[in-house]
N, C-alpha and C positions, 0 to 999 in steps of 0.2 A: 504493499500500500503507499502511495506516495505521501511524503510530509507536505504540511501546507506550506505555502510560498511565504516566506517572512516578508513582512512589509517594510520598506524603506525606501528612501527617496534616490534618484540618479540624476547626476548634473554632468552634461558633457559640454567640454569647451572646444570652440572651433567654429569655422565658417564654411569648410569645404565639403568634399563628398564624403570623406572619412567620417566626419563629426555627424553628417546627417545618416549615413549608412549605420553608425553606432546607434543613433536615435530609433531608427527604424527596426533595427534588430532587436533592440530592447523593447520596444513597445510591441512588437509582433510575437515576442516570445513569453511574455508575461503582462497581463492586462495592467495597463498604467493605474487602475484603481488600486492595485496592491503594490505597485512600485511606480510611482509617478516620475516622470522623465522630463527634464528641463535641458534645453540647449543655450549656452551662454555665448552669443555671438558678440564679436567686438568690431564695432564699425570702422575703426582705425587700424584694424589688423592688415598685414601686407597681403596683397593679392596672392592667392594660391597658384599653383600650376596651371598653365592654360588648357591642359588636356590630360586625360587619363587613360592608360592603357589597361583594359581589364583583362586580365589572365583567364584563361579558362576555368580555373578553380573558383573564379568570381561569378562567372556567368552560369556555372553549376548550382550556384546558391540562389540565383534569382527566384526560382520557383517557391522557396521558401519565404521569400519576403514578397510575393506576389507581384513580382515584375516580369516583363518579358521582353525579348529582344526587339520586337516592333516598336515598343514604347521608347526603349532606350534609343534607338536609332533615330526616332523621329523627334524625340524632345531634346535629345543631346548632340544633334548634328553627328550622329553617330557613322561609324563604318565597321565592316567586320574584318577580322584578323584570322589568317591561318599561320601567323608566325612573324619571325624577323629575318630580314636580310642585312647582312654584315660585310661591309667593304673596307679594305685596307689591311685587315688585321692578319690575314695569311701572306700579304704580299701587295705590291702597289696596284691598285685598281682591281684587285681580285674580289670576288664576292663569293660568299656562301650563305646558306640559309638554314635557319634553325626553325623546323616548322612544329606546329601544335599535333604530332603525330608520331606513330612509329614508322619503322622503315620495313618494306618487303613483307614477307611471310614465312614462317618456319617450315622446315619439312619434318613432320613429327615433333621429336623432342629437340631438333637442331634449330636453335635461332638464325635468324637471317644474317646476323654480322659475321659469324664464322663461316657461312656460305659465300659472303662477300669476299672475306679475307682469302679464301682458299682460291676463287676464282682469279681475284687480283694478283696473287702469287704466281698464278699461271699465264699472267699476261692479259687477261681479261680485263678492260677498263671497268670499273664499278665506283660510281659516287653514290653515296646513300641518299642523297637528296632526290636523285633520279628514281628512287623506289619509295618515295612518299607522296601519297596522293595530295596532303596539304600542300607540300613544297611545290608539286607540279600545277596544281590549281592556282596558288598564290602568283606563280611568276607568268601565268596566263591570264591573270585577272578574272579568274572564275570563281564562284564561291556559291556553295549550298550548305545550309544547316545541317551538320552532321545527324544521323540517326543511331540508335543504339540497336538495331536489328541484327541478330546474329546472322553472320555470313555476309553482311552488307560491306562492300569496301568503305563506304562512308563511316562504318563504325570504327575505322582505324584513325579517324581524325576527331579532333576537339577543336574548338573555336573560341576565339576571344573577341573583344569589341574595343574600339577606340572612341571615345566620348568627349566633347568638350566639359571641362571642368565644371564651370558655370552653370551649363544646362543640365548635367548630372546632378549637381548639389540642388539646383532647384527642384528638380523631379522628386528626388530624395526627400527634400524638405517638405514638399506638398504631401507625400505619402506619409511622412511622420506626422506631420500635424494632423492629418487626418484620422491617424491612429490613436491620437489624444497626447502628443507630445506638445509641450508648452516652450515658446522661445522667449528669451530675455535677452535683451541687448545691454551691454555695459562693458567697462574697462575695470580691471582688478586694481584695486587701491592698496589692499591689505588682506592677510590670511588670519583666521582664527584656528589655533592649534588646539587639539587635546593633549592631556598628560602623555599619552602613549605615542604622540606624534602623528595622529591622525589629523586629517583636514576636516573641522566642522563647520565652517563657513567662509564665503568670500566676502569681503567688504568691497562694494562696487562705487562707482562715481554717483553722485547725487545722494548720498548718504544711504544707500540700500544694502541688504545683506541677502545672500542666497545660501541657503544651508542644503546639506545632502549626505546622505550616508556612504554614497560611493561616488567618486569622480573619474570621468574618463577623459583624458587630455588629447585631444585630435587636433590641436592647433598648429600642427606642422613643426619645423625645425625650431620655432621659437619655445615650443613647449612651455606655455605660459605658467603652467601650475606645476607640473613634473618637475621642470627644472629647479625649482624653489624648494623642493623637498632635499633636505640635507643628505639623505642617505642614497639619492638619486645618482650613483656614480656612473661613469662613462667608460666604455671599452673603446679606446681611440685607435682606429685603423689607419690613420694618416702615414704611419710607417710602412704599411703594406700596399696602400692604394695612392697614387700619385696626384689625384686631382683636387684642388681646394677652393675652386670658384665655380659658379654655375649660371649660365646665361639662360633666359628663357624668353620666348617670344612667339609670334605667329605671322604668317603671310597668308594673304587671301589666294585662293586657288578656283579655277573652275574644271569642270568635268568630273568624273567619277574617281574617287580615292582609290589606290590600290589596296588589296586586302593583305596588307602586311606593314610593318614598320621597318624603318631603314636606319641602321646604327653605322656611321662611317667614320673613319679615323682622320684626324689631321695631324699636323707635325707635333702639336702640343696638347692633345686631348681626342675628345669623341664628340661628333655631333649626332643628334638624333632627330629623324624627321617622323612625326607621328601624323598620318593622314586623317582628316576629317571631311565632312561634307561641306565644302565652301571654303576650307582653310587648312592649313597644315601648320600644326604646333611644332616649334623648335626648341631644342635644348642642347646645350653645349657644356660639358665638364672639361675643366682645363687646370693647368699648372700656372698659378699667377707668378712664379718665379721665371717661366720661360716665355711667357706671352702677356701683354697688356690687355684691358677690357676692350679698347677700341680697335685692336687688332682682331681679336676674337670677334667682335661684332661684324667687321667687315668680311672675315671668312665665313661665318654663318651666313650672312647676307649673299654672298657669292655662292655658297653651296646651294641655298635655296633658289638661286636665279631670280632674285627679287630686287627691287630698287630701293625698298626701305621695309624695315621690320616694325611690326605694331606691338604694343604692349610690352615693350622691352625693359627686362630687369636683370640685373646682374648682382649676386650677392655671395656671401661666402658659403662653402660647401664643406662639411666636416663629416668625413666617412667614420662610421662607427655607430655603437649601440649603447642604449642603456643597460648596465649590468643587471639591474633589477627594475624592468619596467611596471612591475605592481610593487610599489611601497605604501605600506600602511593600507590607507583606503583609496589610493590613486592609481589609476592605470594608464600608461602612456600607450598610444595606438599610432600607426602610421610613422610618418616622419618626427613624431615626437618622442618615438622609440628607437628610430634606427634613420640613418642617411646611407644610402648605397646607389651607385649608379645602376639604372635598370636594364643590365645586360641579360638578366633573368626577369623574374616578376618583379614588378614595382612596388611602390609603398601602399597603394590601394589592396594588392594581394595580401600584405602582411598585416593591414589593418583587419581584414576580413578574416584572416586565420586567428588572430589575436582575440576578435570578438568571439569566433566559434570555441575557441579555448576558454574563454572567460565564462561563456553561457554553460559550458560543460561542468566547469569548476566551481562556480559562485553560489555558495550555499547560504549566505546570509550578508549582512551589512558590510562588513569589512573583509569577511573571509578569514578562515584561520591561518596561521603561520605556515602550518604544513600545505595547505592549497595555494598560498602565494608562492612558497618555494617550488612546488611543481609547476605553475604556471610560468614562473621565471626560468626554470630548467628547460622546459619545452620551447619557450620563446628563444633561449640563446642558442638551442642546437639548431632550430630552423633558420635563424639569422646567420649563424656561422657558416651553415652549409650554403647559404645564398652568397655569403662573402667569398667563400672558397671558389664558387663558380664564377663570379666576377673577376676574383684574381687571376683564375687560370687564364683569360683572355689576355690579360697583361703579360704574364709570365711567358706565355707560349707565342706572343706576337712575332711576326716575322719581318717589322719594318727594321731596316739596317740603316746605320749611319746616323740617326737622329737621336739626339741626347735623351729627350723624354722617353723614347720607346727603347732605347738601349738600357737606360736604368731600370725601366719597367721590367724589361726581360730578366735583368740580373738581380733583382730584388729577393727578399727572403720568401720563403714558401711555408704555409701553415702544416703541421703534422697531418691535418685531414686531408688537404689536398695531395700532398706527397703520397700519402697512402693510396689514394684513389690512381693517381699517375702509375705507381708502382704496380699494382694489381692489373691495370689495364696494360701496361706494356709487357706484363708477363703472361696474360692469358686472354686478353680482349674483353674483359668484362669489366663492369664497374660496381663496386661495393655500395650498397645503400644503407643508411642508418634510420633510425627514428627521426621523425619531424622533417622529412626530406621535401623542399619546396620544388623540386624538379625530378622528373622521372630519369631513369638510367639512360633512355635513348637521348636524351639532351646532353649528357655527359660523354656518351659513346661519339655523337656527332660533333662534338665540340674538339674532343681529343684526335678523332680521325681527320677533320679537316685541317687541324693544325699540324699534321704531319707525323703523329705518333704512330709507330707501328708495332702491334703485339708480336711478340717474339714466337707465339704459338697459338693457332686457332682453336686449340682444344680438341678432345678425344672424339666428341659427339660427330664432328664432320669428317673426321679422317676415313671412314668407311665408305663414303659415298663418292663416286667417281665424279670427274669434271663434266661428263656430258649430261648426267643426271642434274648437277648443280646448274650447269648453263642453261638447261632446258627449263628448269624450275624459275630462273631469274627472269627469262625471257618470258615465260607465262604469266609471271607476277606483273612484269612491266606492261604486256599487253593487256592485261586485266585492268589495270590502273588508267592507262590511255583510253580505253574503251569508256570507262567510268568518266573520264574527263571530258570527253566527246559530248556526253549528255547532260553534263553539269551546266547550269546557267552561268551568265556572265555575272560579275559582282554587281554591274549596273542593273542587270535585269531583276536580280534579287532585291536590290535596294528599291527599285521601280514598283516592284511588287509590294513593298511598304510604303509608296507614295513618298519617297524622300529625295530621289535623285533624278536628273536628267542629264542626257549626253550621249555621245557615241563612244563605244568601248571596242577596242580591237584586240584580238587574242590569237595566239598562235599554238595549236597544240603540239605539234611533234617537237618543237624547240625545247630544250631544257635548260638553256642558259638564261640566268636571271639578269634583267637589266635593271638596276637601281634606279630610283626617281633621278631624271635628268642626266643620266649617264648612257654611254654605249653598252653594247652587250659584253656579257663577262666571256672573257676569252680565256679563262683558266678552268672552265667546268671539266671535272675529272669524270669522265663517263664512266 
């Protein structure tokens, strides 16, 4: 028999999508009559990121929040995504694709990657992304919402979304307010503390007080409440990851956005293109000791092919995480808990997983010490795994003769990343642990595209002859290309949701990815 829900109040700090996601999740999980929810927004707070990349793990959560893709696409200038294209990491102008899908198909107990390794060793050109329906669809500007039907090739894919941050926050806010959440505007002037270190109330401008039993800080890097808790120590990653400033802006665009985001390197950092309906959100992470703000501004503008950038902001960027995101009765979410370049899932994903973890573990007003310890342990494991995935891109980069990238390649490696690489190079597999934010295929593809070669393909594939393996690979590819031919264009899928117009061209047989504004990828390893 379930115990009755303990009544207490919840206050959430923040203005962006993460804050309103938290409010909606709390309101939809427990009736607000038992746990009233208030969102404290600050009209003077800095503008949030211009756009949000919703990882498949987030889109999987939509049903629980009574949201759907059509609403998100229409209300948040959205576009679908099958993954990310990455240019310059493995060499000048070279592009590889990190799809939201697996690769190929097994032969009985034999996974596809050992099959690819054995064929490649025999001289057969094999590139994993050529055997990913999501990658093939993305580079031909096709998209269809994956289904879960057994045996369907679409079941091998998952999908994400790109959303305008303001539109997404507005949609989530409307849903949260309709569910009974209350919004209050104000600036924190002081904090009232309990003897045990818990926050009892915030004193706001206008001689007002806001009381709560549980505080969720989703106010971004400023961490307006969490940063004031004395116990809120930080694990600084600046000794591992080189970027210490971030540019954010957007440019207006016409036509249908591609169903993927694009992460390209520059001599002193990374530029992200996040396509939306009617615009592209731009972000750049860079080392301020290598390049000044104005030079980065010009590089990003040129990379976007634009005359000017709109909504330009440049601010410090501090890679790292809170050692204890849950301290006393305050939980940090999103970038209030961690800052990390989104080469894998972004801040919105980690806000979502923290909320899910909190809902699983939250028994009462402040939670027991054991519960907080468990929450913090799981959060640390997830965030450290994500850090290692980002770190691998820097340590394995193939840009030569540039101080920023040479130093990034030669830097220290964490024990977790070193272990994954050693196991991969020994047997072509990637060990996974608890709280993994990424699947094994993402790691396999990362290592494989950066030129790491396993010493042995494993015993399972040893007994299969080359003709059998080659025939299987050809059958898989033919099957995927057949599915690709019947897949609607991204434009048609968006038009079916009444959001986009324009002309879209696609080429099915080509497997080379042309990043936005670039020529064809001349390095595709078939």
